[in-house]
N, C-alpha and C positions, 0 to 999 in steps of 0.2 A: 388546677385544673380535681376533679373532685373528682377521684377511682372508685370512690363508695358503687356505685351500680355497674359498677365491672363483679360477675358471678367467677368469680378463680375456680370453682369447686366446679363448673363444664367443660368439656373438652375444650380447648380450643380451632379460635375457627380456622386458623392457617398456623399449619406444625412447618416449624421449619429445621430438619435434622440432617447433620453433619454433610450438608451440603456446598460441592467443591466446584467451581468451572473455570478449567485455565484457557487458554489461550498463549499457542507455545509453548510463550517461561513466561507471559503475564499469568497468573495469578489472580484473577479478579474475583472469585470470591473463592475462601483458603476456611472450609470448614466453620459455614456460622451454624450456628447452632440460636434459636429462635421461637417463640409461640405470643399468640397472637388472638390478644381474647374480643369475644363477639363487642360490641359495641364502641372500642376502644382507641381511638385515636395517633397510632402509630409515625415520630417520626423519623426514616435514615436519611444523618444525620453528615455528615463528612465536601470533602473538598471532590471534586473531578477526578476522577481516578482509580476515589474508595471502595470500590464495588459495589454503590448503592443500584444505579439503573438496570447492572445482569442482574442482583437480585432479584427483584422490584419481574426483569421481561423474566424467569424464572418461576416467578410469583403467575403470570399470567399466563405461563402456557406458552411463552414466545420462544426460548430458549430453552435444553434440555440440562438437567444436571450434569456431572458428568460422573459425580456420587451422591449418594447420600439421598432424601426423602422429603417432597412437599408433599402436605395436605392441606385438600380446605373440604370443608366441612367434612372432615373425615374419609376424604376419598384423594386418589391421587388422578392424576391430569390421564393419563393411559384409560380408555375405557366410558370418560366421564366428560369430556366435552363439551356433549351440548349441553347440558346440563352446566357443568358449572361453566361458560361464560356468562350463561344466561342470570348466575348471580353476579357475573362482577362488574365494575364503570372501570374504564379506563382513559385519562387523561397524558398522551404520550408528550416530549420536553417540544415538539412542534407540531404542527398538525397545519396540513395543507388542505386549501378548500376552494373549490373550483368558482375560481373567481365571479362568473358570469349567474350566478345563483345566490337567490337572497339568503338573508338568514332565514324565515321560515319555513323555505324549501329546506334547507341541510335540513333541519330537528326533524321537517317532515317524512326527507327519504330517508334517516336513521332510525326516525321510530318507525315508520316502514316494513325495519328490520328486525323490528321485535313485534309485530303485529300491536303496536301500542296504538290511538286516536286521537284526534286531532285538539280533545279538553286537556289532554294531561303532555299539548306539545302549547299548549297554552297557559296554565303552571308552569312550564320548565318558561319560558320566555317572562316570565313576570319574575318568578327567583335571578333566573341572571340577570335582572334589569336591564332588555334588552328591546320593551315592547317598543320604543320607538325608532327601534331602529330595523325589527322587524319586515318589512318592503326592503331594506338597505341589502344594494348588491353586498356579499362580502369583498369583495376587493377594495371597497370603500370602509370599510371598518377598522378603527387605532386599534393596534396590537392586543388592549389593553378586553375592548370587546372582541376583538378572534379569540382571545381566552377563555373572554369568557364563553362564550361559544360554543367550544372544546368541552366546560366543562359543561356545555347546558347535553351538548350529547353523549357525557355519563354517568351522569343523572338521570335522561331520560327511562331506564328500566327501573328507575327507581331500586337501583343496587344492594344487595346485600353486606357486596363487599365493594372499596371504593378505592384504586389504586391512581395516583396522582404522581408524575414522575416530574419532580419539577419547576411546577403547571406557573410558575410566576416570576421566572427568572429574562430578567432583560425588563421588564416592567418598571416603572416611578413608583413611588411610594402612593400616591394613589390610587394608582389601581390596584396594587400588590391589595388591598384592606379591603380593596373594594371583592376581590377574591375570596379573602379569609370570613367575612362577615358572610357571602354568600355560607361558605362551608358551615360558619357556625350554626347560620337558620337551618342547616338541613341538619344537621345535627341535633338539635334540637327537636325535630317531624318528623324523624324514622331511624330506628336504630342500624345503623350501617357500622361497617369496620372498615377506615381505611390507616392506608401503608401511603404515608406522602414521603417524596424525596426531594432533599431541603441542599442549601450548604449555606442556609440564612440561619440567623441563631434563633434570630427573634419569632422567626414567623413557625420552629420550631415549640418554640416556648408560647408563644399565644396557643394555636390549631391544639399541639395536643398534649396528651393524657402520659405515654413516656415518651423519651428521645432515645436512639437505638444511635452514637457512636462509632461510623465506621473509616476503616482509614486499609489503604493494601491489603480488601481481600477477607477484612478480622474485623469485628465486635469490639472495641477498648473499653466502651464501658456502656451504662445502660440503666433508665430510672428515669421518676419524675426531673423535673428541674430543682428544684430543692434539694432534691433526694442525692442528684450530680455531684452535685455542691458540695453539703455535706458529706457525703461519702469521702471522698478525699482529703476534708477535713484543711483545708486552705481555702479559707475563703474569702482571706480579704488580704487587703495587698498597699502596697507606697510603694511609688514612684517618685524617684524625682531625680535631677541634674547635679552630680556635684562644680563645685568648682572651687577645683585642685585635685590631689590626687586620692583617687576614692580607696587604695590600698593602705590608708591612713586613718580611714572609718577605724578598718577591723569589723568590718559586722560578720565576719562568718560566720566565728563562737556566738552568737548571741543567741544564747537560751531560747528566745521568741521566734528565731529564728526560722523558718519552712524548706525557703531556696531562696539563695542569691543569685541575679545576673545581673551582666554587665555588660550594655549595646556600646563598644567601642565605637560604633558610628557614627553610633548619634548620641552617647555620654549622656547616657542614660543607664541610672541603676532600679532594676525589680526586683523585689522582697514582697517574696509570698510570707505574711505571718499567721501568727495564730491567734492573733488579736491586737489590729492597732493603738488601741490604747494603753496596752503592757507593753508595744515597741518603742510609739512614738515622741515619750521624752528620753530614753533609751536614746536613742537618734541622736535626738538636738544638744541632748549633752554630749555625747559621741564627736558629734560636729563644732561647738562652741571646744570643744579642749583642744582634736588635731585640728584646730585651724582649716575645718577644709566647708566652706559653706558649702547649702543648698541652696537650689532655682526652684522653681516651677513644682513644687511636691505637691504628692496627687495622689489622696486616701480613698479606699475604691472597695467595694465589692469584689468580691471574682467573679466570671465570668463567663459564660461557657468555652468563648475563643481564648478563655484565658487556660481553662481547664483541656481545650487539646494541645495546644504548645506544654502541658505538664506532661500529656499524654506523649507525643509524637513525637517534640522538640521542632515541631514549627510553628504555621497560622493556621487556619482552616480556610481560608481562602484562598490559599498559597498551589 
């Protein structure tokens, strides 16, 4: 995505400085530094237990950090609660509604907390594509529709900062894409800063200007998708199933090889290489000379999941 509209000379909208949060022996957030600019859509990407939700809850003011500092629009939470809450739109991992209230009634209820009139409720119903369900009881909404309603509540006050904690977890692909489209349309029409927590790589890449990869309470890497992949200089991958003893290929010392791994359970070799064009001919030549066959060979560009494996030794979904 285009980052040119972000004015890096301005003071960050959100500043997180050496923030820590521990729960007994668990270091949920362990010394995080992060600055987020006005209008930036930022993804916190990581597996369950990475510290994403705890970090966002501290930004939201729902939890207090053990140490470090969090400033929102240059202000700490202490003493500025009323103002800061008026600036935020929040959607948590799961939202429970009163079953016998209608979609519009739910939005009107939350609009009353902000002293927002009915015209804004009408616009939000259109925005979240629930006009035909405006008189439906919430108990009769599908999972995707309920998540869109939760997002509508977060958008009611036209927030300058939007905080979404895994808003599409458990949704089918069509429902997930509907939420993405709503967020992208909202971004076009209003300057809003967003933090999105997710463990979906595609979601982070599609929606966000910057991706922050977290694991075990720490930031491992951050940047745009292309920047993240190019920074690690391991952008291309060859995968194949050897037919015979893979040791006979003697690939570990090849000059084009960045990383070699052999999954014994699946009998699968994964090579992270400097360039496929330089390495594939050598691999085929070694296969022929050693008598070791190559089955189901795949060449592809590195993904965020590959990057996560290279940083942590495990898959993003684990």
